[in-house]
C-alpha positions in Angstrom: 23.5 -10.5 11.6 25.1 -6.7 10.0 26.3 -3.7 12.4 22.8 -1.2 11.3 21.6 1.6 13.0 18.0 1.4 14.5 15.4 1.7 13.0 14.2 6.3 13.4 10.9 6.9 15.5 9.6 8.4 13.2 9.3 5.2 10.3 8.6 3.5 13.1 4.9 4.9 14.1 4.7 5.1 10.4 5.1 0.8 10.7 2.8 0.7 13.1 0.4 2.5 11.5 0.6 0.9 8.4 -0.4 -2.1 10.6 -3.5 -0.6 11.0 -3.9 0.2 7.6 -3.3 -3.1 6.3 -5.8 -4.1 8.8 -8.4 -2.3 8.6 -7.8 -3.2 4.1 -8.4 -6.5 5.1 -11.3 -6.3 7.0 -13.6 -4.5 4.5 -12.2 -7.9 2.8 -14.1 -9.3 4.8 -17.4 -7.2 4.7 -17.6 -7.5 1.3 -17.3 -10.9 1.4 -19.8 -10.9 4.0 -18.0 -13.1 6.5 -18.7 -13.1 10.7 -15.9 -11.5 13.1 -13.7 -14.3 12.8 -13.6 -14.2 8.8 -12.7 -10.5 9.7 -10.6 -10.7 12.5 -8.4 -13.4 10.0 -8.6 -11.8 6.8 -7.9 -8.1 8.7 -4.5 -9.9 10.7 -3.1 -11.5 7.8 -3.6 -8.4 5.8 -1.3 -6.5 8.9 1.2 -8.9 9.7 1.2 -11.6 6.5 4.0 -9.6 4.8 6.4 -9.2 7.2 5.9 -13.1 8.7 6.4 -14.0 5.0 10.2 -12.2 5.1 11.0 -13.7 8.6 9.9 -16.7 6.9 12.1 -16.6 3.9 15.5 -15.4 5.6 15.3 -18.2 8.7 14.5 -15.1 11.2 12.5 -15.9 14.3 8.6 -14.7 12.9 9.3 -11.4 15.3 5.4 -11.4 16.4 6.2 -15.0 18.4 8.5 -13.0 20.5 6.6 -10.0 20.6 2.8 -10.2 20.1 2.6 -6.3 19.8 1.3 -5.4 15.9 -0.7 -9.4 16.2 -2.8 -7.8 19.1 -2.7 -4.5 17.1 -4.3 -5.8 14.1 -6.4 -8.0 15.8 -8.3 -5.2 17.3 -8.3 -2.7 14.5 -10.2 -6.3 12.9 -11.7 -6.6 15.1 -13.4 -2.3 15.4 -13.9 -2.4 11.9 -16.3 -5.1 12.5 -18.0 -3.3 15.1 -18.2 0.3 13.0 -18.3 -0.5 9.8 -20.4 2.3 8.2 -18.0 4.6 10.0 -15.2 2.8 8.2 -15.9 1.9 4.6 -16.2 5.2 2.9 -13.3 6.9 4.4 -11.7 8.5 1.1 -8.8 8.8 3.3 -7.6 5.6 2.8 -5.9 5.2 -0.4 -3.4 7.7 0.7 -3.0 6.0 4.5 -2.9 2.7 2.4 0.2 4.4 0.6 2.2 5.7 4.4 1.5 2.5 5.2 3.3 0.9 2.2 6.4 3.4 1.9 7.2 3.0 5.6 6.7 -0.8 5.3 9.0 -1.3 2.7 11.7 0.7 4.3 11.3 -1.2 7.2 11.3 -4.8 5.1 14.4 -3.7 4.5 16.1 -2.4 6.9 16.0 -5.4 9.3 17.2 -8.1 6.5 20.2 -6.1 6.0 20.6 -6.2 10.5 19.6 -9.7 9.8 22.7 -10.4 6.9 20.8 -11.1 4.0 23.2 -9.9 0.4 22.3 -6.5 0.1 19.9 -7.9 -3.3 18.0 -10.0 -1.2 17.8 -7.3 0.8 15.7 -4.8 -2.5 13.0 -8.1 -2.9 12.6 -8.1 1.1 11.1 -5.0 1.3 9.2 -4.7 -1.5 7.8 -8.4 0.4 7.6 -6.5 3.7 5.2 -4.3 2.4 2.6 -5.7 0.3 3.0 -9.5 1.0 0.3 -8.9 3.1 -2.5 -7.9 0.9 -1.3 -10.3 -1.3 -2.6 -13.2 1.2 -5.5 -12.1 1.2 -6.0 -11.5 -2.1 -5.0 -15.1 -2.9 -7.8 -16.2 0.4 -11.0 -14.3 -1.0 -10.3 -15.1 -4.6 -9.7 -11.2 -5.3 -7.8 -9.6 -8.6 -4.4 -8.9 -6.8 -3.5 -4.8 -6.8 -0.1 -6.0 -7.1 -0.6 -7.7 -11.3 -3.4 -4.7 -12.4 -0.9 -2.2 -13.2 -0.5 0.6 -10.3 2.2 1.6 -8.6 2.3 -0.4 -5.9 4.6 -2.9 -5.6 6.7 -0.6 -8.1 6.7 1.9 -5.9 7.8 -0.1 -2.3 10.5 -2.1 -4.9 11.6 1.5 -5.3 11.9 2.8 -1.9 14.2 -0.1 -1.1 16.0 -0.1 -3.1 16.7 3.7 -2.7 17.5 2.5 1.3 19.5 -0.1 -0.1 21.6 1.9 -2.5 22.0 4.2 0.0 22.9 2.8 2.7 26.0 1.1 0.5 27.1 4.4 0.2 27.2 5.3 3.7 24.8 8.1 3.7 23.6 8.9 7.2 20.2 6.1 8.3 18.1 8.6 9.1 19.0 10.1 5.9 18.8 6.6 4.0 15.2 6.3 5.4 13.5 9.2 5.3 14.6 9.1 1.4 13.4 5.6 0.7 10.2 6.4 2.6 9.7 9.6 0.0 10.8 7.7 -2.9 8.4 4.4 -2.2 5.4 7.3 -1.2 6.5 9.8 -4.0 5.5 7.0 -7.0 2.2 5.4 -4.9 1.1 10.1 -5.2 1.9 9.7 -9.0 0.2 6.7 -9.6 -2.7 7.7 -7.5 -3.2 11.1 -8.3 -2.2 10.5 -12.2 -3.6 7.5 -12.7 0.3 5.9 -14.0 0.3 2.8 -14.3 2.5 0.2 -16.4 1.1 -1.9 -18.9 1.8 -4.9 -21.1 4.4 -5.2 -23.8 3.9 -1.8 -25.9 2.4 0.0 -23.3 5.3 0.0 -20.8 3.6 3.5 -18.9 -0.1 4.7 -19.2 -0.8 7.7 -17.9 -5.3 9.0 -17.5 -8.0 7.1 -17.6 -7.4 3.5 -17.0 -10.5 2.7 -15.3 -11.7 0.9 -18.6 -12.6 -2.8 -17.0 -11.0 -5.6 -19.8 -12.8 -8.7 -18.7 -16.2 -9.4 -17.1 -14.9 -10.4 -13.4 -13.1 -7.3 -13.4 -15.7 -5.5 -14.1 -17.3 -7.5 -11.5 -14.8 -6.5 -9.1 -14.6 -3.4 -9.2 
């Protein structure tokens, strides 16, 4: 296992914050499909801890919440609260920004954990992206929803760039706290640009688009919006 300093306290707090945000987003998806309380808890919890779980399984690490169930219980509790107070939570416009913070922190934390476990740097970059986006991807697959990471939004790409920044700074031996903050800022900055300016990556011939991309390309997309 590689010798690597622990996560900074600020990043750790944001990781827990990300668990809450991801669990709420999963529970809201359950609401859209009119699931019962068990569905809320299941989808919310999977969204909250799914990315880190897949990461640990891939790299052969003991899944962290089987040893310390705090984050598991946190996601279960948040999902249940979302079920009980759905009407108050459903229309919170700040959710998209909260999600951006959670995504950025999860990408840095996932990359940090993978490096600490001794995986190759390039693999750690992918593990960071997977930690930030994996739970939402599992949620979308289970609920048969078009995954956000496939529609061109600066989401998985933001997590990937944040992870890449962290690994690069780690390799050149930048102080750990500085590397974590810079990587977080990179991921969050890209995600913020995507939100504010509607920046998206497009198909061949349209690598980057900026502006109103809300026009649906298929009836199924229109229904999802």
